[in-house]
N, C-alpha and C positions, 0 to 999 in steps of 0.2 A: 504495501500499500504505501503511495503515496498518494499526501493530500494537498491541502489549499496551504498550510504552512510553509510547504514548499523546502523544505531542510534539508527531506532526500528519501530516501526508503528502507520501510520495516519490511520484513519479511518470518514468517511463523511458518515450523515444522507442525502441522494438523497429525493429531492421530483422530478416530472414529470408529474403531475398530469395538471401542468398549462401550458400553452405556450412557459415557457422554464423552465431548471431545476431551483430550489431553494434547496443551500444546508441547510438545517436544524440543523444543528449542526455537533460540529468538535471535535474527542477526538482523544490522543493521548498516547502509553504504548514503556515507551525506553524499549531497550534489556537487558538482561541480561549481564553482563560483559561474564561470560562463552560462551553464543550462540555466542554472536558478534566473538568473537573469532575463535567457532569453524565453525563460517558461512566463514570467512576469509582464515580456511586453508585448507577446504573443497573446498573455489575457485581456488585455488593454489596449489590442488592435495601435501598436507603437511599431512605426518603421513600415518597413514596404516589403515583397514578394514573399506574402506568410506564409502561402502555401508550399514554397520550398524551404523554406525554414521551419514549417513546423514536422514537416518530413524529416526532416534532420534529427530534429529533437525529437522526433518519436525513435529514431534511431539509435541514440544516446539515451531515451531511456530505458527502451529494451538491454540495452546494454551495463545499468546499473542494476536491473530486477535479474540481469543473467550472473551477476556477479554477490548479486543475497545468496541465488539458489545454490551458486555453489558451495559461498563458505556454509550453506545450511546442511548443503550433504557432507559435507567434509565436515563437521562437526559431530552429523547423524551415526557417519561412515557405512551411510545407505547409498545404492547406486538409483541414477535416475530410471531404470523402468521398476524401481521400487515405488516410487511414486506416483499416483494414479496422475492427478492433474497438478497444473500453477492457478491461482486465481489472480489474474492482473489488473487492477481498476482501471491502471491509466491515469498522468495528470490534465486533470479539468483546466482547462483553458477559457471558454464560453461556455454558459447553463443559462440559456432563454428559454424554457421548458412554457408550452403554450403559448409562446408571444409573436405573434408576427401575422402567421398564416392559422392560427389556432391548434397545431403540434408543436412548434418550435422545435426547436434542438437543443441537444446535449453533447460536445465537445469534449472526449477523452483521447489527448495524442498520447500514441501507444502503438507498438507493433509489435502482436501479438506471434506472429510467424516468424519473425527473427528471434523472438526470445526459446519458441519452439525447438529453433534453428539450432540456437547457444546451447540449450540445457539438456536435450532431447529429451522433453515430458511435455505432455498434451498441456495446452493452452486454452486457459477461459477465459476471455474478455469481452468487450463490450456489456456491460452489467446493465446500462442504463437506458439503452433506445427501446427496448421494447416496451417496459414499462411506457413510455412517452407515448410510444405507439400505439398501447393503449387507453388513452387519454389523461395519462398519471403524469406526474411534476420528476419522475426517472428518480426522484431523491427525497429522504434520505431513506437509502439500505439497506442499514445498519437495523434498524427494531427488529426486525421479526428473530434476525441473530439476537440483541440483547433480552428478547422475551424466552430464546431456547438457552441460554447459558445464564442467566441472571434470575427471571421473573420466579416465582414462589406461586402454588395454590392458595389461595384466602390473603396474601399480603398486596397492598398496591407499594408498587414502588416506582422509583425513575432514573432514568439513567441519561447521563449527559456526557457529549462527547464535546470538550476542549480542545478542535483542533486549531485549524485558523479560521472554522467558522464554529459557531458551537452549534450542535443539535441536543435536541430532547427527545428522548423515549419514556411513555411514558405506561408503564405494566398494570394494569388493572388487577384486582386482587380474581376477578371470575373468566381473568383469560383473553382481555380484550389488551388492546394494543394501537396508545397514538404515538406518531411520531413528527416532528418537522425541524428545521432550521430557526433557532433561533435569531442570530444574525451571528456579529463576530464573535467569534472567540478569540484567538490570538495575534490575527491577521495583522488589527491597525497597529496594534501595541508590536509587536514585531519590525513593522516597518519604521516608526518612528524611535526604537531603540537602535535599529540601523543607520537611520539618516545622523542621530545626534549619540551617539555613543559608538559606532563604528562595528556593532556586532549586533547578533543574526535574533536574539532574544533577549530581555531582562532575566536573565539569571535570577531565580528564585525570586522576581515579580520586584526582587532589593533595593536599585532605581526607582520604580515606581513609589514602592513606601517609603520613600526619604522624599517626596511630593508631596502636593495638598489637591484634593479633589476643588476642582473650577466651578461652581454652582452656575454663572453662565455656558461656560461650555458646553457642559453636561446636560442642560435642559434641551443645547440646540442638538447635540447625538439624541437626545432620548425624543425628538422630534420627526423623528422619520418613520416616516411614515408606513415604512414594510412593517416595523413592529406592531399596530395596527393590525398585520391583514387576520384574518383566522386560518386554521388550517384545515386542507396540505399547503402548504407552504416551502416552498425552498431558495437560496439563494447563493450566493458564494462574491468573489474578485470584482463580477460583472456590475454589484452596486456597491459593497462596503471596498472598496481601493485607496488607493496614494489617494487622490481626486476628491473623492466622497469626503474625506479627511480634513484636506487643503481649503476648502470650501467653505466646512461648518467654522474652522480658527479665521475665515477672514476679517479683519477689523479688530480680533483678539494677539493682537502681534506682540502684548508685552507680559504675554503667559512665559512662566521658568518651562523650559523641556522636562522636568520632571513634575512638573505639574498639570501637562498637559498627558503624560504618561500614567500618572494617579486617578485623571479622569476617565482617560480608557478606559484600564482597569476598575473601576468602579462600576462606569458603562455597560463593563461584557458581564458580569458580576449584577448589576440593578436587571439587564433585560432578561436575562436566564431565572434569576429570583421568582419576576413577575411571570415567566410562563407557566416559572413552575407551581406558583400558586395557583394563577388560571386553571390550569390545566390537570395539574397532581396535586391538589389541594391535600387529600386523602392519605398521600406516604408518607410516611415517617422517615425515609429513608432517600436519602440522593447517593448514587455513587457516583462514581466522576472519574473519567478515563480521557485519555488523548495528552498531549502537556503540558497543557493545562494543568494536570491534577498534580504536574510535578512545582506548581509554581503555590507555594506555601501561602507569602500573600494576597495572591487571588482567591485561593480555597479558603483564607479568613474572612476573604468580601463575604462571601458567597454564605460564610455560615451566618456571619451579622446580620446579612438580608433575609433569613432563614430561619430562625430562633424555633428553636424545637426542634429540628429536623437534623437527622445525622448526617452530615455532609463528608462523604470518607471516600479515598480510593477504589478502583473498581479489584484491586488488590486484596483485600478485604472478601471477594466473594470469589477468591484464586485465579483473578486472570489478570499480571500490570496492566497497570492503564495505555503502559504503547506497547501492548500486542494485543489489544483488541478489534482495532480495527484492520489490520489484516488477517486477525483470525478470522472476523466476518467475514472476510472475502475467501478465504478458503473454503468456510462454509457454503458460501452461495457456491463456490465452485465449483463444491461435491453435489449440491443441489442438482447444480446442471446436468454435469453428470449421467445423474440419474432420474434427469428430464423432472422433475418437483420443484414447483413453485419456488420463488424466493422473495416476491415482492408480496406486500402488506397491502391490498386496499383501502384501506378504513388508514392508513397512513401515505400515500405517493396521490389518494385521489383518480388511480385507474379503475378501471370499467372492469376488472377479476386480477383474480392469481394468473402470473403468466411464468413460464420459466425462464432465466434470465441469461443471456450470456453467449456469443461463441462459442464456437470448440475448431482449436487451430492441432490436426495431429503432428504429432512430432513428426 
C-alpha cells in the first residue's frame, strides 16, 4: 500500500489459512524524493506531458512494490510460487467519483503487469473502478476489512485511519458498517512541515505541540463545505492540497509557522471527532491506524475532543497501525481471487456488492 501521505510503501505477508488472518511479516520502502515530487505534481495537474510522466511514474512505483515483495520473501524464506497473490493498490493521483459525466473516475497509477513480471506472483490491482462503475464512490474500501478483523458482536466501535486523508469506519453492534472520508489526516500537516522545517512530517507532533491554535485560521479550515456533506463521500488531494491551505492563509501572514501547524493538527482532530460523535455516538472505543496513530500529540488532541472514549492504537487489537492498510489490500486481493465481493454498498453508495480488482497472472 502507498497512500495519500506519499511517504513510501508498506507491505505485509498475510496468512489466511487459519480461522483468522495472521500478518507474518511487514516491510517498508521509502519513495525516492523525485518520485514523491512527481506524484505530487501529477495529483495537482502541474507541468506538461502528464500521460508520459504518469506512465514512467507507474513503472517506478511497480519497482518499489517489487522491492518490498522481495524483502518479504527474503524475510519469510518463501518462494514466489508459495504466494497466492499480491494486492497492489497503486498511487491515487486523481479522485473525482460521480463528477462531470455522472460516473466520474478514480485514477491510481500502477503497472501491475510489470510487478507480476518482476515478482513472479499473480497481481490483483485496480480495486476501485468496479465500485465506481456500479455508482459508488470507489472509496473507502477498508471498512469491510475493518469489520472483518476488528468487529465484535454486540459492540459498537469505530476505526479511524489517519493517513494523508482520514477515513472513519463505524462498526455497529448488530453488524452494520458505515464508512467515509472525514477530511485531511496528515497531508496538510506534512506539507507545512516540509515547507518550513525541511522534514517530511512532524515527528510525534512535537513542532505543532509547541505552537498555539489560532481561532481565525481554524474557523476558516472548518468552514470547508465538504465537511458538512453526508456520507457516502470520499476525498483526497484533489481538494485538500497545498493551494487549498494557502487560500485559507490569505491575509493571515503574521501567524507563526508553528501556530499554523498546531491549528492544522487541531483541524484534523476536530473534524474526526465531530464525525465520530455524529455517526458513532454509541461507541466507547476509537481504534486508530495509519501514521497519525504514531503522533502522540494528535492522539492527545483526539482524546481531549472525545471525553469518555477510549482512543487507542489498533495494536491493542492485534494489528499495528502501519500494517492495517496493506493487510486490507491483501484481504481484498484474496476476495478477488476467490471471486467474492470486496465493497460495501452501505459505505460507497454502489448499487450492490461487486468483485473488486483485475487479475494480472504471473
